[in-house]
N, C-alpha and C positions, 0 to 999 in steps of 0.2 A: 892227251886227248882234248883238253880244253885250251890249248895254246892260242887258238884263233880268237878267243874271247878277250876283249879289252879289259883291263883292270877295273875301270869304271865305265859303265855303258849308259847310253841314253835310253829313254823309254822305248823308242822305236827299235833299237838294237836288241833290247831285251825281249820285245814282242816277237821279233824274228827268231831268236834263239829258242824261246819257249813255245813258239807257234801258238800264241794266244792273241785274242783281241784286246782292244783298249780297255773295255770294261772288266774283263777277266783279270788283266794285269793290275788294274786299280784295286780290285777286290783283294787280290793276293797281297798287295802292299798295305791296304787299310786293315786287313785282318792279321797282319804281322806274320804271314806265311813267307813273305819275301822282304828282306831288309832293303830299305831305300831311303834316300834323303833328297831334299830339294836344294837347288842352287838357284836362287831367285824364284822363278815360277816353274822351273824345269826339274823333272825327276831325274835322279842319278841312281843307278843300281850297281853295287859292288859285285865284282866277279865271284867272290867267295860265297856271297848270298845266293847267287844263281846256281852255282855248283852244288851247294848244300840242298837247295830246293830240288834239283834234278835227282840227286842221289836218294833223297828220302821221300820222293813223290810216290 
């Protein structure tokens, strides 16, 4: 079901998958509802974090 999701996705990819805006995704990250990390100044979101968020949403 989640085969099309990359193992590590960019901020924009995650926005498209979750169908949320920039501020909503940042809120999810900053409130630890979605695991994410930065590489330089860019957010990276693990696939497993997105799957867990979708399942428990």
